[in-house]
All heavy atoms as an XYZ file, in Angstrom:
917
protein
N       0.804     -1.215      0.037
C      -0.035      0.021      0.017
C       0.837      1.241     -0.039
O       0.463      2.354      0.403
C      -0.965     -0.041      1.133
C      -2.004     -1.080      1.097
S      -2.950     -1.192     -0.325
C      -4.001      0.304     -0.297
N       2.007      1.167     -0.551
C       2.942      2.263     -0.759
C       3.516      2.845      0.529
O       3.847      4.056      0.563
C       2.319      3.274     -1.622
C       1.756      2.789     -2.891
C       1.008      3.866     -3.690
C       2.871      2.213     -3.815
N       3.508      2.103      1.624
C       4.219      2.581      2.788
C       5.536      1.947      2.853
O       5.767      0.836      2.518
C       3.459      2.072      4.132
C       2.097      2.843      4.297
C       0.899      2.225      3.982
C       2.080      4.108      4.795
C      -0.253      2.827      4.217
C       0.894      4.780      4.951
C      -0.271      4.192      4.640
N       6.586      2.721      3.237
C       7.923      2.163      3.274
C       8.645      2.809      4.492
O       8.328      3.819      5.054
C       8.649      2.464      1.999
O       8.860      3.901      1.794
N       9.796      2.117      4.897
C      10.567      2.597      5.914
C       9.845      2.895      7.186
O       9.084      1.999      7.646
N      10.096      3.996      7.819
C       9.463      4.353      9.045
C       7.966      4.706      8.950
O       7.290      4.799     10.006
C      10.232      5.457      9.775
C      11.529      5.119     10.312
O      11.715      3.756     10.563
O      12.421      5.934     10.474
N       7.520      4.912      7.806
C       6.087      5.202      7.558
C       5.207      4.137      8.105
O       4.109      4.401      8.594
C       5.796      5.310      6.028
C       6.310      6.581      5.446
O       6.739      7.473      6.226
O       6.373      6.715      4.237
N       5.623      2.881      8.170
C       4.808      1.786      8.672
C       4.591      1.845     10.133
O       3.697      1.157     10.703
C       5.343      0.356      8.254
C       5.429      0.209      6.749
C       6.770      0.147      8.866
N       5.393      2.675     10.786
C       5.305      2.795     12.269
C       4.577      4.062     12.726
O       4.312      4.243     13.897
C       6.675      2.825     12.852
C       7.487      1.604     12.603
C       8.892      1.632     13.116
C       9.702      0.404     12.773
N      11.110      0.556     13.140
N       4.107      4.900     11.728
C       3.313      6.035     12.098
C       2.046      5.688     12.826
O       1.405      4.715     12.552
C       2.963      6.793     10.815
C       4.090      7.506     10.157
C       3.577      8.327      8.996
C       4.571      9.203      8.242
N       4.013      9.820      7.162
N       1.648      6.482     13.734
C       0.395      6.402     14.421
C      -0.680      6.919     13.411
O      -0.462      7.865     12.603
C       0.286      7.294     15.623
O      -0.864      7.331     16.228
N      -1.889      6.272     13.509
C      -2.896      6.571     12.595
C      -3.401      8.134     12.681
O      -3.669      8.785     11.654
C      -4.171      5.758     12.789
C      -5.379      6.189     11.963
C      -3.782      4.291     12.518
N      -3.254      8.728     13.822
C      -3.720     10.085     13.948
C      -2.783     11.108     13.331
O      -3.131     12.224     13.121
C      -3.952     10.476     15.394
C      -2.707     10.334     16.287
O      -1.609      9.784     15.828
N      -2.738     10.896     17.502
N      -1.566     10.684     12.800
C      -0.709     11.653     12.171
C      -0.729     11.344     10.595
O      -0.029     12.099      9.896
C       0.702     11.558     12.720
C       0.757     12.002     14.175
C       1.376     10.245     12.449
N      -1.499     10.386     10.178
C      -1.600     10.149      8.697
C      -2.325     11.133      7.949
O      -3.313     11.694      8.456
C      -2.215      8.674      8.487
C      -1.378      7.497      9.073
C      -2.158      6.216      8.894
C       0.025      7.381      8.547
N      -1.964     11.300      6.665
C      -2.745     12.133      5.872
C      -3.996     11.451      5.463
O      -4.239     10.301      5.712
C      -1.944     12.544      4.572
O      -1.811     11.295      3.784
N      -4.960     12.277      4.769
C      -6.208     11.603      4.366
C      -5.952     10.444      3.436
O      -6.600      9.415      3.505
N      -4.996     10.560      2.522
C      -4.764      9.508      1.500
C      -4.118      8.302      2.204
O      -4.381      7.142      1.871
N      -3.220      8.496      3.179
C      -2.622      7.364      3.957
C      -3.683      6.666      4.712
O      -3.663      5.444      4.815
C      -1.470      7.976      4.919
C      -0.277      8.415      4.102
C       0.688      9.159      4.990
O       0.296      9.835      6.009
O       1.915      9.028      4.784
N      -4.531      7.409      5.319
C      -5.661      6.779      6.058
C      -6.560      5.959      5.143
O      -6.929      4.846      5.548
C      -6.581      7.789      6.791
C      -5.847      8.470      7.976
C      -6.751      9.450      8.654
C      -5.979     10.117      9.801
N      -6.765     11.205     10.458
N      -6.838      6.446      3.968
C      -7.590      5.716      2.992
C      -6.878      4.385      2.641
O      -7.522      3.280      2.563
C      -7.818      6.528      1.736
N      -5.544      4.455      2.476
C      -4.800      3.222      2.088
C      -4.884      2.254      3.195
O      -4.832      1.025      3.010
C      -3.334      3.634      1.657
C      -3.422      4.392      0.407
C      -1.983      4.579     -0.246
N      -0.865      4.722      0.660
C      -0.116      5.771      0.814
N      -0.400      6.845      0.233
N       0.990      5.662      1.532
N      -4.748      2.721      4.436
C      -4.791      1.793      5.615
C      -6.153      1.093      5.656
O      -6.291     -0.110      5.844
C      -4.487      2.547      6.984
C      -4.901      1.689      8.156
C      -3.082      2.956      6.988
N      -7.245      1.894      5.456
C      -8.575      1.264      5.528
C      -8.762      0.192      4.415
O      -9.278     -0.825      4.628
C      -9.673      2.373      5.337
C      -9.799      3.241      6.606
S     -10.063      2.325      8.118
C     -11.609      1.526      7.731
N      -8.175      0.525      3.251
C      -8.281     -0.440      2.129
C      -7.458     -1.687      2.377
O      -7.913     -2.811      2.064
C      -7.792      0.235      0.810
C      -8.882      1.207      0.190
C      -8.258      2.065     -0.855
C     -10.074      0.503     -0.315
N      -6.369     -1.526      3.054
C      -5.464     -2.688      3.502
C      -6.268     -3.546      4.463
O      -6.280     -4.820      4.298
C      -4.249     -2.174      4.160
O      -3.431     -1.430      3.219
N      -6.978     -2.895      5.449
C      -7.759     -3.655      6.302
C      -8.919     -4.424      5.761
O      -9.196     -5.501      5.943
C      -8.249     -2.764      7.417
C      -7.311     -2.161      8.445
C      -7.890     -1.015      9.293
C      -6.703     -3.225      9.242
N      -9.515     -3.733      4.747
C     -10.574     -4.409      4.001
C     -10.092     -5.655      3.271
O     -10.767     -6.651      3.261
C     -11.233     -3.461      2.977
C     -12.397     -2.637      3.534
S     -13.236     -1.703      2.182
C     -12.260     -1.642      0.787
N      -8.894     -5.524      2.638
C      -8.344     -6.653      1.927
C      -7.987     -7.865      2.785
O      -8.140     -8.975      2.394
C      -7.062     -6.198      1.086
C      -7.441     -5.255     -0.102
S      -6.038     -4.966     -1.125
C      -5.009     -4.011     -0.114
N      -7.575     -7.533      3.937
C      -7.317     -8.624      5.023
C      -8.629     -9.398      5.346
O      -8.472    -10.567      5.703
C      -6.642     -8.084      6.279
C      -5.192     -7.611      6.032
C      -4.723     -6.875      7.310
C      -4.288     -8.709      5.654
N      -9.717     -8.721      5.289
C     -11.002     -9.408      5.590
C     -11.506    -10.286      4.505
O     -12.339    -11.140      4.689
C     -12.097     -8.302      5.896
C     -11.767     -7.427      7.102
C     -11.932     -8.250      8.431
O     -12.868     -9.076      8.498
O     -11.189     -7.972      9.309
N     -10.996    -10.152      3.310
C     -11.264    -10.982      2.150
C     -12.829    -10.969      1.958
O     -13.448    -11.964      1.884
C     -10.849    -12.370      2.324
C     -10.811    -13.158      1.066
O     -10.785    -12.580     -0.036
N     -10.960    -14.474      1.107
N     -13.405     -9.744      1.693
C     -14.863     -9.670      1.516
C     -15.243    -10.112      0.084
O     -14.418    -10.193     -0.827
C     -15.159     -8.150      1.679
C     -13.877     -7.500      1.141
C     -12.763     -8.455      1.523
N     -16.554    -10.379     -0.117
C     -16.995    -10.659     -1.447
C     -17.898     -9.530     -1.996
O     -18.253     -9.597     -3.133
C     -17.854    -11.971     -1.381
C     -19.061    -11.967     -0.564
O     -19.382    -10.946     -0.011
N     -19.721    -13.088     -0.428
N     -18.148     -8.396     -1.202
C     -18.833     -7.361     -1.688
C     -18.313     -6.141     -0.908
O     -18.071     -6.184      0.347
C     -20.329     -7.532     -1.294
C     -21.172     -6.276     -1.672
C     -21.601     -6.241     -3.048
C     -21.573     -5.480     -0.773
C     -22.429     -5.162     -3.416
C     -22.465     -4.296     -1.109
C     -22.792     -4.227     -2.471
N     -17.896     -5.047     -1.609
C     -17.468     -3.904     -0.980
C     -18.236     -2.605     -1.527
O     -18.673     -2.617     -2.689
C     -15.986     -3.655     -1.129
C     -15.513     -3.637     -2.581
C     -15.157     -4.639     -0.351
C     -13.994     -3.422     -2.817
N     -18.415     -1.678     -0.705
C     -19.032     -0.390     -1.035
C     -18.034      0.702     -0.794
O     -17.449      0.793      0.233
C     -20.363     -0.143     -0.194
C     -21.355     -1.214     -0.326
C     -20.917      1.275     -0.464
C     -22.544     -1.170      0.629
N     -17.757      1.446     -1.907
C     -16.808      2.534     -1.821
C     -17.419      3.926     -2.217
O     -18.162      3.979     -3.232
C     -15.661      2.228     -2.727
C     -14.906      0.949     -2.464
C     -13.939      0.633     -3.683
C     -14.112      1.049     -1.146
N     -17.164      4.956     -1.437
C     -17.666      6.203     -1.738
C     -16.416      7.155     -2.024
O     -15.631      7.441     -1.183
C     -18.406      6.816     -0.549
C     -18.893      8.216     -0.793
O     -18.980      8.697     -1.911
O     -19.332      8.972      0.166
N     -16.284      7.437     -3.391
C     -15.137      8.271     -3.783
C     -13.736      7.649     -3.317
O     -13.028      8.370     -2.566
C     -15.258      9.739     -3.408
C     -16.410     10.374     -3.984
C     -16.353     10.675     -5.433
O     -15.254     10.586     -5.970
O     -17.368     11.003     -6.044
N     -13.426      6.438     -3.614
C     -12.293      5.723     -3.062
C     -10.890      6.407     -3.512
O      -9.873      6.215     -2.826
C     -12.301      4.360     -3.699
C     -13.181      4.542     -4.890
C     -14.141      5.566     -4.528
N     -10.859      7.233     -4.562
C      -9.619      7.859     -4.988
C      -9.419      9.255     -4.451
O      -8.470      9.865     -4.680
C      -9.533      7.806     -6.496
O     -10.683      8.566     -7.054
C      -9.522      6.380     -7.060
N     -10.398      9.750     -3.781
C     -10.239     11.160     -3.146
C      -9.038     11.171     -2.215
O      -8.748     10.192     -1.461
C     -11.450     11.501     -2.329
C     -12.527     12.107     -3.133
O     -12.383     12.129     -4.415
N     -13.560     12.635     -2.586
N      -8.259     12.190     -2.101
C      -7.100     12.356     -1.248
C      -5.902     11.543     -1.565
O      -5.016     11.422     -0.732
C      -7.496     12.140      0.206
C      -8.710     12.813      0.707
N      -8.735     14.231      0.810
C      -9.977     12.413      0.992
C     -10.001     14.638      1.202
N     -10.704     13.580      1.332
N      -5.916     10.862     -2.685
C      -4.836      9.982     -3.076
C      -3.989     10.570     -4.209
O      -4.482     11.239     -5.056
C      -5.396      8.590     -3.544
C      -6.204      7.810     -2.567
C      -6.676      6.475     -3.226
C      -5.464      7.503     -1.273
N      -2.687     10.249     -4.219
C      -1.772     10.619     -5.241
C      -1.974      9.647     -6.412
O      -2.639      8.659     -6.311
C      -0.371     10.706     -4.741
C       0.171      9.473     -4.184
O      -0.278      8.373     -4.661
O       1.131      9.467     -3.343
N      -1.418     10.001     -7.516
C      -1.561      9.229     -8.720
C      -1.089      7.806     -8.569
O      -1.790      6.902     -9.028
C      -0.832      9.936     -9.897
C      -1.076      9.296    -11.318
C      -2.445      9.269    -11.591
C      -0.226     10.166    -12.300
N      -0.018      7.592     -7.865
C       0.507      6.219     -7.725
C      -0.463      5.467     -6.827
O      -0.733      4.272     -7.188
C       1.904      6.254     -6.984
C       2.598      4.978     -6.957
C       3.965      5.053     -6.275
O       4.306      6.103     -5.667
O       4.685      4.069     -6.434
N      -1.052      6.060     -5.846
C      -2.046      5.295     -5.011
C      -3.303      5.036     -5.893
O      -3.885      3.992     -5.676
C      -2.374      6.155     -3.809
O      -1.221      6.369     -3.006
N      -3.796      5.974     -6.630
C      -4.950      5.822     -7.498
C      -4.723      4.597     -8.403
O      -5.615      3.786     -8.519
C      -5.281      7.044     -8.238
C      -5.809      8.131     -7.220
C      -6.400      6.831     -9.306
C      -5.910      9.561     -7.873
N      -3.589      4.594     -8.992
C      -3.346      3.524     -9.992
C      -3.325      2.119     -9.251
O      -3.861      1.211     -9.749
C      -1.965      3.735    -10.676
O      -1.966      5.024    -11.341
C      -1.605      2.655    -11.612
N      -2.634      2.142     -8.027
C      -2.627      0.835     -7.266
C      -4.050      0.448     -6.901
O      -4.416     -0.780     -6.967
C      -1.778      1.117     -5.971
O      -0.412      1.247     -6.329
N      -4.833      1.337     -6.390
C      -6.201      0.921     -6.004
C      -7.016      0.525     -7.212
O      -7.785     -0.496     -7.136
C      -6.875      2.166     -5.239
C      -6.213      2.272     -3.883
C      -8.390      1.975     -5.142
C      -6.738      3.322     -3.034
N      -6.908      1.211     -8.296
C      -7.662      0.803     -9.505
C      -7.193     -0.546     -9.924
O      -8.018     -1.377    -10.218
C      -7.336      1.843    -10.701
C      -8.259      1.659    -11.745
O      -9.292      0.990    -11.667
N      -8.043      2.435    -12.874
N      -5.940     -0.922     -9.941
C      -5.458     -2.221    -10.295
C      -5.977     -3.314     -9.342
O      -6.312     -4.339     -9.690
C      -4.000     -2.264    -10.397
C      -3.352     -1.471    -11.594
O      -4.168     -1.327    -12.631
N      -2.222     -0.960    -11.474
N      -5.994     -2.972     -8.010
C      -6.425     -3.917     -7.017
C      -7.909     -4.190     -7.155
O      -8.344     -5.330     -7.043
N      -8.683     -3.130     -7.473
C     -10.123     -3.311     -7.612
C     -10.413     -4.107     -8.901
O     -11.367     -4.878     -8.937
C     -10.887     -2.010     -7.610
C     -10.852     -1.275     -6.307
C     -11.413      0.155     -6.438
C     -11.633     -2.127     -5.293
N      -9.661     -3.916     -9.963
C      -9.795     -4.759    -11.158
C      -9.569     -6.161    -10.877
O     -10.389     -7.075    -11.367
C      -8.798     -4.239    -12.247
C      -9.235     -2.900    -12.812
C      -8.785     -5.216    -13.428
C      -8.185     -2.170    -13.637
N      -8.691     -6.485     -9.992
C      -8.360     -7.881     -9.660
C      -9.322     -8.448     -8.591
O      -9.381     -9.701     -8.406
C      -6.980     -8.068     -9.167
C      -5.913     -7.901    -10.238
C      -4.552     -8.230     -9.779
N      -4.058     -7.458     -8.610
C      -3.449     -6.317     -8.569
N      -3.265     -5.656     -9.740
N      -3.171     -5.803     -7.503
N     -10.141     -7.633     -7.938
C     -11.046     -8.107     -6.944
C     -12.089     -9.033     -7.524
O     -12.668     -8.703     -8.580
C     -11.773     -6.900     -6.267
C     -12.736     -7.198     -5.228
C     -12.268     -7.746     -3.970
C     -13.988     -6.934     -5.386
C     -13.227     -8.091     -3.031
C     -15.004     -7.246     -4.418
C     -14.539     -7.766     -3.252
N     -12.308    -10.218     -6.958
C     -13.251    -11.194     -7.434
C     -14.724    -11.036     -7.025
O     -15.531    -11.717     -7.495
C     -12.795    -12.596     -6.960
C     -11.480    -12.962     -7.644
O     -11.316    -12.626     -8.855
N     -10.583    -13.679     -6.975
N     -14.972    -10.160     -6.044
C     -16.291     -9.904     -5.613
C     -17.070     -8.785     -6.344
O     -16.619     -8.402     -7.394
N     -18.099     -8.380     -5.728
C     -18.943     -7.243     -6.344
C     -18.552     -5.938     -5.674
O     -18.223     -5.860     -4.524
C     -20.399     -7.494     -6.039
C     -20.957     -8.798     -6.670
C     -20.862     -8.809     -8.156
O     -21.163     -7.709     -8.797
O     -20.609     -9.928     -8.708
N     -18.545     -4.912     -6.495
C     -18.207     -3.554     -5.966
C     -19.380     -2.569     -6.324
O     -19.809     -2.521     -7.395
C     -16.942     -3.045     -6.672
C     -15.800     -4.018     -6.490
C     -16.566     -1.722     -6.108
C     -14.493     -3.766     -7.339
N     -19.833     -1.904     -5.324
C     -20.778     -0.760     -5.558
C     -20.032      0.433     -5.132
O     -19.574      0.592     -4.024
C     -21.986     -0.961     -4.628
C     -23.045      0.150     -4.641
C     -23.698      0.326     -5.960
C     -24.100     -0.055     -3.605
N     -19.833      1.341     -6.077
C     -19.027      2.549     -5.829
C     -19.619      3.777     -6.475
O     -20.394      3.769     -7.472
C     -17.599      2.370     -6.219
C     -17.415      2.304     -7.734
C     -16.912      3.378     -8.411
C     -17.552      1.079     -8.404
C     -16.671      3.364     -9.748
C     -17.321      1.076     -9.774
C     -16.899      2.185    -10.447
N     -19.242      4.927     -5.944
C     -19.535      6.203     -6.584
C     -18.230      6.888     -6.746
O     -17.293      6.862     -5.848
C     -20.519      7.138     -5.732
O     -20.714      8.326     -6.423
C     -19.865      7.332     -4.301
N     -17.963      7.524     -7.881
C     -16.690      8.173     -8.113
C     -16.802      9.146     -9.211
O     -17.595      9.080    -10.103
C     -15.635      7.145     -8.576
O     -14.390      7.709     -8.838
N     -15.988     10.182     -9.100
C     -15.867     11.281    -10.133
C     -14.653     10.979    -10.990
O     -14.361     11.749    -11.952
C     -15.763     12.648     -9.535
C     -16.988     13.161     -8.736
C     -16.806     14.460     -8.106
C     -18.236     13.214     -9.693
N     -13.929      9.906    -10.696
C     -12.689      9.496    -11.315
C     -13.083      8.765    -12.631
O     -13.519      7.627    -12.597
C     -11.783      8.713    -10.467
C     -10.537      8.279    -11.030
O     -10.457      7.940    -12.191
O      -9.482      8.312    -10.215
N     -12.858      9.425    -13.813
C     -13.211      8.776    -15.069
C     -12.550      7.466    -15.278
O     -13.177      6.414    -15.625
C     -12.902      9.731    -16.226
C     -13.255      9.128    -17.537
C     -14.522      9.265    -18.085
C     -12.314      8.358    -18.249
C     -14.973      8.725    -19.249
C     -12.771      7.777    -19.525
C     -13.992      7.891    -19.973
O     -14.352      7.265    -21.137
N     -11.279      7.404    -15.082
C     -10.483      6.092    -15.279
C     -11.049      4.977    -14.367
O     -11.300      3.843    -14.854
C      -9.018      6.328    -15.004
C      -8.206      5.140    -15.218
C      -7.998      4.837    -16.734
O      -8.226      5.760    -17.550
O      -7.585      3.757    -17.095
N     -11.336      5.264    -13.105
C     -11.846      4.234    -12.272
C     -13.240      3.826    -12.737
O     -13.502      2.602    -12.851
C     -11.980      4.776    -10.813
C     -12.371      3.807     -9.767
C     -11.292      2.830     -9.455
C     -12.920      4.500     -8.516
N     -14.116      4.774    -13.129
C     -15.434      4.489    -13.655
C     -15.348      3.617    -14.883
O     -15.999      2.650    -15.063
C     -16.125      5.727    -13.910
C     -16.655      6.451    -12.694
O     -16.936      5.850    -11.735
N     -16.709      7.736    -12.775
N     -14.450      3.981    -15.759
C     -14.281      3.283    -17.038
C     -13.759      1.871    -16.894
O     -14.236      1.005    -17.645
C     -13.547      4.106    -18.028
C     -13.804      3.761    -19.461
O     -15.026      3.492    -19.806
O     -12.790      3.634    -20.220
N     -12.775      1.723    -16.050
C     -12.216      0.387    -15.902
C     -13.048     -0.549    -15.034
O     -12.897     -1.769    -15.253
C     -10.741      0.465    -15.392
O     -10.724      1.086    -14.103
C      -9.877      1.181    -16.377
N     -13.768     -0.163    -14.120
C     -14.481     -1.002    -13.144
C     -15.983     -1.234    -13.528
O     -16.515     -2.214    -13.190
C     -14.446     -0.432    -11.789
C     -13.076     -0.511    -11.094
C     -13.230      0.034     -9.678
C     -12.522     -1.872    -11.008
N     -16.599     -0.291    -14.185
C     -18.038     -0.338    -14.323
C     -18.503     -1.281    -15.352
O     -17.973     -1.225    -16.544
C     -18.623      1.078    -14.666
O     -18.452      1.955    -13.606
N     -19.443     -2.116    -15.068
C     -20.204     -2.877    -16.075
C     -21.712     -2.590    -15.916
O     -22.497     -3.177    -16.633
C     -19.943     -4.341    -15.947
C     -20.344     -4.874    -14.611
O     -20.984     -4.307    -13.842
N     -19.753     -6.106    -14.341
N     -22.095     -1.666    -15.036
C     -23.406     -1.248    -14.867
C     -23.341      0.140    -14.296
O     -22.604      0.474    -13.370
C     -24.195     -2.094    -13.906
C     -25.577     -1.789    -13.563
C     -26.251     -2.799    -12.699
N     -27.621     -2.484    -12.453
C     -28.494     -3.180    -11.742
N     -27.914     -4.182    -11.017
N     -29.774     -2.853    -11.547
N     -24.182      1.099    -14.830
C     -24.242      2.432    -14.317
C     -25.614      2.804    -13.887
O     -26.577      2.533    -14.578
C     -23.812      3.413    -15.518
C     -23.931      4.856    -15.062
C     -22.437      3.109    -16.039
N     -25.730      3.279    -12.690
C     -27.016      3.705    -12.141
C     -26.766      5.189    -11.762
O     -26.040      5.625    -10.907
C     -27.334      2.963    -10.803
C     -27.359      1.463    -11.106
C     -28.651      3.479    -10.249
C     -27.482      0.558     -9.899
N     -27.653      5.991    -12.444
C     -27.580      7.476    -12.224
C     -28.833      7.881    -11.680
O     -29.959      7.539    -12.136
C     -27.344      8.217    -13.555
C     -27.126      9.671    -13.430
C     -26.681     10.356    -14.720
O     -26.453      9.679    -15.741
O     -26.469     11.604    -14.627
N     -28.823      8.623    -10.538
C     -30.005      9.149     -9.837
C     -30.066     10.691    -10.090
O     -29.069     11.313     -9.800
C     -29.913      8.816     -8.313
C     -29.725      7.319     -8.085
C     -31.147      9.396     -7.597
C     -29.377      6.850     -6.749
N     -31.181     11.137    -10.554
C     -31.309     12.460    -10.948
C     -32.072     13.318     -9.800
O     -32.652     12.739     -8.931
C     -32.200     12.590    -12.246
C     -31.470     12.035    -13.369
C     -31.587     10.696    -13.701
C     -30.642     12.749    -14.148
C     -30.876     10.131    -14.748
C     -29.901     12.251    -15.146
C     -30.064     10.940    -15.513
N     -31.900     14.675     -9.859
C     -32.425     15.425     -8.758
C     -33.904     15.182     -8.486
O     -34.397     15.333     -7.338
C     -32.209     16.906     -9.218
C     -31.005     16.833    -10.140
C     -31.099     15.474    -10.796
N     -34.773     14.838     -9.522
C     -36.163     14.684     -9.314
C     -36.398     13.245     -8.749
O     -37.710     12.914     -8.596
C     -36.938     14.952    -10.618
C     -36.701     13.890    -11.689
O     -35.788     12.942    -11.479
O     -37.375     13.896    -12.715
N     -35.439     12.430     -8.561
C     -35.598     11.096     -7.997
C     -35.668     10.017     -9.098
O     -35.719      8.847     -8.818
N     -35.668     10.438    -10.321
C     -35.642      9.450    -11.485
C     -34.317      8.709    -11.414
O     -33.225      9.209    -11.069
C     -35.731     10.145    -12.813
O     -36.895     10.889    -12.898
N     -34.381      7.478    -11.881
C     -33.159      6.630    -11.985
C     -32.970      6.124    -13.337
O     -33.936      5.578    -13.964
C     -33.339      5.432    -10.949
C     -33.473      5.998     -9.470
C     -32.178      4.491    -11.091
C     -33.770      4.891     -8.499
N     -31.831      6.104    -13.813
C     -31.441      5.585    -15.091
C     -30.425      4.459    -14.816
O     -29.401      4.676    -14.244
C     -30.800      6.636    -16.009
C     -30.511      6.355    -17.490
C     -31.818      5.848    -18.121
C     -30.048      7.580    -18.141
N     -30.815      3.221    -15.167
C     -29.972      2.078    -14.810
C     -29.623      1.292    -16.125
O     -30.576      0.847    -16.841
C     -30.844      1.177    -13.864
C     -30.043     -0.138    -13.377
O     -28.947     -0.358    -13.799
O     -30.714     -0.841    -12.584
N     -28.392      1.188    -16.397
C     -27.937      0.527    -17.626
C     -26.790     -0.442    -17.419
O     -25.823     -0.120    -16.689
C     -27.555      1.504    -18.734
C     -28.670      2.427    -19.185
C     -29.712      1.663    -19.987
N     -30.700      2.540    -20.619
C     -31.845      2.862    -20.030
N     -32.093      2.540    -18.800
N     -32.665      3.651    -20.626
N     -26.853     -1.639    -17.920
C     -25.757     -2.573    -17.924
C     -24.884     -2.376    -19.078
O     -25.121     -2.896    -20.122
C     -26.284     -4.006    -17.882
C     -27.000     -4.363    -16.546
C     -27.300     -5.844    -16.448
N     -27.966     -6.145    -15.214
C     -27.369     -6.382    -14.117
N     -26.019     -6.304    -14.039
N     -28.060     -6.679    -13.046
N     -23.836     -1.609    -18.847
C     -22.868     -1.271    -19.925
C     -21.691     -0.530    -19.371
O     -21.684     -0.221    -18.185
C     -23.554     -0.290    -21.046
C     -24.086      0.988    -20.436
S     -25.022      2.014    -21.517
C     -25.294      1.247    -22.979
N     -20.638     -0.476    -20.039
C     -19.464      0.190    -19.480
C     -19.668      1.786    -19.307
O     -20.732      2.298    -19.966
C     -18.295      0.037    -20.511
O     -18.414      0.769    -21.620
N     -18.905      2.349    -18.508
C     -19.151      3.782    -18.285
C     -18.946      4.582    -19.562
O     -19.724      5.505    -19.884
C     -18.202      4.275    -17.250
C     -18.316      5.781    -16.852
C     -19.439      6.160    -16.180
C     -17.351      6.640    -17.255
C     -19.598      7.502    -15.836
C     -17.490      7.983    -16.910
C     -18.664      8.394    -16.188
O     -18.809      9.692    -15.864
N     -17.942      4.312    -20.404
C     -17.673      5.081    -21.586
C     -18.859      4.849    -22.574
O     -19.302      5.866    -23.260
C     -16.388      4.863    -22.245
O     -15.840      3.618    -22.063
N     -19.376      3.650    -22.685
C     -20.475      3.406    -23.587
C     -21.701      4.222    -22.963
O     -22.495      4.865    -23.895
C     -20.879      1.929    -23.646
C     -19.918      1.128    -24.422
O     -19.061      1.706    -25.135
O     -19.921     -0.131    -24.297
N     -21.859      4.316    -21.707
C     -23.021      5.015    -21.196
C     -22.914      6.517    -21.482
O     -23.917      7.093    -21.933
C     -22.944      4.875    -19.596
C     -24.057      5.497    -18.878
C     -25.325      4.952    -18.760
C     -23.886      6.678    -18.263
C     -26.410      5.583    -18.132
C     -24.883      7.435    -17.576
C     -26.138      6.805    -17.509
O     -27.096      7.438    -16.813
N     -21.744      7.182    -21.295
C     -21.707      8.512    -21.504
C     -21.645      8.901    -22.976
O     -21.932     10.121    -23.301
C     -20.571      9.189    -20.686
C     -19.203      8.685    -21.266
C     -20.707      9.098    -19.226
C     -18.040      9.490    -20.606
N     -21.285      7.995    -23.837
C     -21.220      8.304    -25.304
C     -22.447      7.851    -26.052
O     -22.487      8.148    -27.245
C     -20.006      7.599    -25.898
C     -18.649      8.246    -25.382
O     -18.576      9.411    -25.217
N     -17.691      7.413    -24.950
N     -23.399      7.177    -25.461
C     -24.504      6.726    -26.159
C     -25.507      7.897    -26.350
O     -25.985      8.595    -25.421
C     -25.261      5.631    -25.362
C     -26.407      5.040    -25.940
O     -27.438      5.711    -26.294
O     -26.380      3.787    -26.275
N     -25.777      8.230    -27.667
C     -26.654      9.310    -27.964
C     -28.054      9.273    -27.458
O     -28.565     10.330    -27.009
C     -26.645      9.565    -29.518
O     -27.232      8.449    -30.170
N     -28.600      8.115    -27.429
C     -29.983      7.999    -26.839
C     -30.023      8.262    -25.357
O     -30.889      8.892    -24.839
C     -30.594      6.586    -27.144
C     -30.837      6.375    -28.658
C     -31.456      4.948    -28.781
C     -31.715      4.778    -30.312
N     -32.132      3.382    -30.619
N     -28.998      7.795    -24.706
C     -28.855      8.032    -23.230
C     -28.585      9.490    -23.028
O     -29.139     10.012    -22.050
C     -27.758      7.096    -22.602
C     -28.292      5.661    -22.620
C     -27.486      7.548    -21.226
C     -27.279      4.649    -22.148
N     -27.775     10.118    -23.801
C     -27.518     11.596    -23.714
C     -28.817     12.395    -23.764
O     -29.064     13.223    -22.920
C     -26.614     12.029    -24.770
C     -25.068     11.756    -24.520
C     -24.220     12.298    -25.651
C     -22.813     11.972    -25.497
N     -21.953     12.471    -26.459
N     -29.644     12.081    -24.713
C     -30.957     12.732    -24.808
C     -31.788     12.462    -23.595
O     -32.399     13.483    -23.072
C     -31.671     12.135    -26.046
C     -31.100     12.643    -27.369
C     -31.799     12.074    -28.591
O     -32.981     11.624    -28.438
O     -31.158     11.963    -29.611
N     -31.850     11.208    -23.132
C     -32.581     10.916    -21.971
C     -32.042     11.632    -20.716
O     -32.875     12.226    -19.942
C     -32.698      9.397    -21.771
C     -33.577      8.840    -20.567
C     -35.003      9.314    -20.736
C     -33.466      7.370    -20.573
N     -30.800     11.667    -20.607
C     -30.230     12.434    -19.420
C     -30.466     13.827    -19.471
O     -30.816     14.431    -18.474
C     -28.695     12.136    -19.448
C     -28.250     10.728    -19.080
C     -26.753     10.468    -19.196
N     -26.182     11.092    -18.000
C     -25.140     11.960    -18.041
N     -24.524     12.213    -19.142
N     -24.700     12.468    -16.937
N     -30.442     14.427    -20.637
C     -30.709     15.895    -20.828
C     -32.210     16.217    -20.399
O     -32.461     17.145    -19.680
C     -30.447     16.374    -22.226
C     -29.018     16.501    -22.516
C     -28.734     16.758    -23.940
O     -29.689     17.099    -24.717
O     -27.569     16.673    -24.313
N     -33.139     15.256    -20.864
C     -34.470     15.546    -20.409
C     -34.781     15.311    -18.986
O     -35.583     16.014    -18.325
C     -35.432     14.589    -21.231
O     -35.275     13.250    -20.869
N     -34.000     14.426    -18.348
C     -34.150     14.204    -16.895
C     -33.456     15.240    -16.045
O     -33.917     15.459    -14.940
C     -33.653     12.750    -16.493
C     -34.456     11.571    -17.004
C     -33.664     10.315    -16.753
C     -35.791     11.540    -16.354
N     -32.569     15.895    -16.608
C     -31.834     16.996    -15.846
C     -32.499     18.371    -15.906
O     -32.134     19.216    -15.354
C     -30.371     17.144    -16.383
C     -29.471     16.225    -15.760
O     -29.561     15.964    -14.520
N     -28.480     15.589    -16.401
N     -33.658     18.435    -16.754
C     -34.382     19.670    -16.819
C     -35.222     19.991    -15.654
O     -35.745     19.119    -14.957
C     -35.128     19.761    -18.029
C     -34.235     19.857    -19.308
C     -35.065     19.835    -20.578
C     -34.126     20.030    -21.736
N     -34.791     19.997    -23.001
């Protein structure tokens, strides 16, 4: 999880937000879950950490429910997109993230739901 040297001996209360996120992800991996829920898992992380987390999640054998503004994470992990609109409408499609945002019919539907 990109800790080295004396970093592994740091107290949790002195860790940065990104370091705390990496510790929590490490603890989750030790539990060997079959389902994980992540809310913006790449927030507060540097590029190397984001890449490591993305690669780890790609290799994860269970189910992942996540929300993210990270295009790369969305594109590499998603096989289903559920978008919830301000009026409570839900658009649910089984497709990759890039297919979802590039589909012209879905773009029209999203525009109508965002009004």
